[in-house]
C-alpha positions in Angstrom: -12.0 16.1 -2.8 -11.1 12.6 -1.6 -7.7 11.7 -0.3 -6.2 8.2 -0.9 -2.9 7.0 0.8 -1.2 4.4 -1.3 1.4 2.4 0.7 4.2 1.6 -1.6 7.1 -0.8 -1.3 10.0 1.1 -2.9 10.9 3.8 -5.2 9.6 2.1 -8.4 6.1 2.0 -7.0 6.4 5.5 -5.5 7.4 6.9 -9.0 4.5 5.0 -10.6 2.0 6.6 -8.2 3.5 10.2 -8.8 3.8 9.9 -12.5 0.8 7.8 -13.5 -1.8 7.5 -10.7 -1.6 11.1 -9.4 -2.3 12.8 -12.6 -5.1 10.2 -13.5 -6.8 10.3 -10.2 -6.4 14.0 -9.6 -8.2 14.6 -12.8 -11.2 12.8 -11.2 -11.1 14.8 -7.8 -8.9 12.3 -5.9 -5.6 13.2 -4.3 -3.3 10.2 -4.2 -0.4 10.2 -1.9 2.4 7.6 -2.1 3.6 6.6 1.3 6.6 4.2 2.2 6.6 2.3 5.5 10.3 3.0 5.7 12.9 4.9 3.7 14.8 1.8 2.6 12.1 0.4 0.5 11.6 -3.3 -0.1 11.3 -5.9 2.8 7.6 -5.6 2.7 5.5 -8.1 4.9 2.1 -8.3 6.5 3.7 -7.3 9.8 4.9 -4.0 8.4 2.0 -3.3 5.8 -0.8 -3.7 8.1 0.2 -1.3 10.9 1.3 1.3 8.3 -2.1 1.1 6.7 -4.0 1.2 10.0 -2.1 4.4 11.0 -2.8 6.2 7.7 -6.5 5.5 8.0 -7.1 8.2 10.4 -6.0 10.9 7.8 -7.3 9.6 4.5 -10.6 8.7 3.0 -9.2 5.5 1.9 -5.9 3.5 2.1 -4.6 0.9 -0.4 -1.2 -0.6 -1.2 1.0 -1.1 -4.2 3.5 -3.8 -3.5 5.4 -6.5 -5.2 3.7 -9.9 -4.5 6.7 -11.9 -5.8 9.2 -10.4 -3.2 6.6 -10.3 -0.5 8.4 -11.5 2.8 7.1 -14.5 4.7 4.7 -15.5 2.0 3.3 -19.0 2.5 3.9 -21.6 -0.1 1.2 -21.7 -2.6 -0.4 -18.6 -1.1 -2.5 -16.7 -3.6 -2.9 -12.8 -3.7 -6.4 -13.3 -2.2 -5.0 -15.3 0.6 -2.3 -12.6 1.3 -5.0 -9.9 1.0 -7.1 -11.8 3.7 -4.1 -12.0 6.0 -3.3 -8.2 5.6 -7.1 -7.5 6.4 -7.0 -9.7 9.4 -3.8 -8.0 10.8 -5.1 -4.5 10.6 -6.3 -3.5 14.0 -10.0 -2.4 14.3 
């Protein structure tokens, strides 16, 4: 059985993981766990997301995220989702 950590921004994303993704993935042999970088929710940035994902990588088979691109903190003007993903990947320690 594979274990996947999904770093979520807030309560809405956490509930989506619990109510939709967990049953769907569980039926396929994947345990999905929603993880919030802090209990407040929101205020997500590369500086908060990358270390949270790196820390979880030691205990899970895979780590991904489910965050709101529209409200992402310190997003650059005209930055695409792909650009932001590249910044997050670059910020994750090896």
